[in-house]
C-alpha positions, 0 to 999 in steps of 0.5 A, spaced: 690 156 776 689 150 771 687 143 774 692 138 771 691 133 767 689 126 770 694 120 768 691 115 764 688 109 767 692 103 765 688 098 761 688 091 757 684 088 752 680 083 754 676 077 749 669 075 751 666 069 747 659 072 745 655 067 741 655 059 740 661 055 737 659 053 730 662 047 727 663 047 719 666 042 714 670 044 707 671 038 702 679 039 700 679 033 696 684 034 689 680 033 683 684 034 676 689 039 680 684 043 684 681 043 691 673 041 691 672 046 696 665 045 697 663 047 704 658 045 709 653 050 713 655 052 719 652 048 725 651 048 733 653 041 734 659 037 730 654 031 729 651 035 723 658 036 720 660 029 720 653 027 717 654 032 712 661 029 710 659 022 710 653 024 705 658 029 701 663 022 701 657 018 699 655 022 693 662 024 690 667 019 692 671 024 696 675 022 702 679 028 704 676 034 709 678 039 714 673 041 720 673 048 724 670 051 729 668 058 729 666 062 735 664 070 735 668 074 740 668 081 742 674 085 744 674 090 749 678 095 754 678 093 761 682 097 767 688 093 769 689 091 776 694 094 779 699 089 783 701 089 790 708 090 791 
């Protein structure tokens, strides 16, 4: 007699932050119909990004920026919890 194949265990995908959030900025000031596009380095704190924007503005006269945060994440499967009835 063959063993029956067990039913698959329900699972769900989980997201886990796996690193330190980074702060970056990009100059989006339009010059002659094109965006400047210069990007800052990525830093652990927003203060360094703010300083970079001030310095870029002082050097170039550019006044429009985008600030973003980036954080590395991983996705993994976890068994789904069965709900009580």
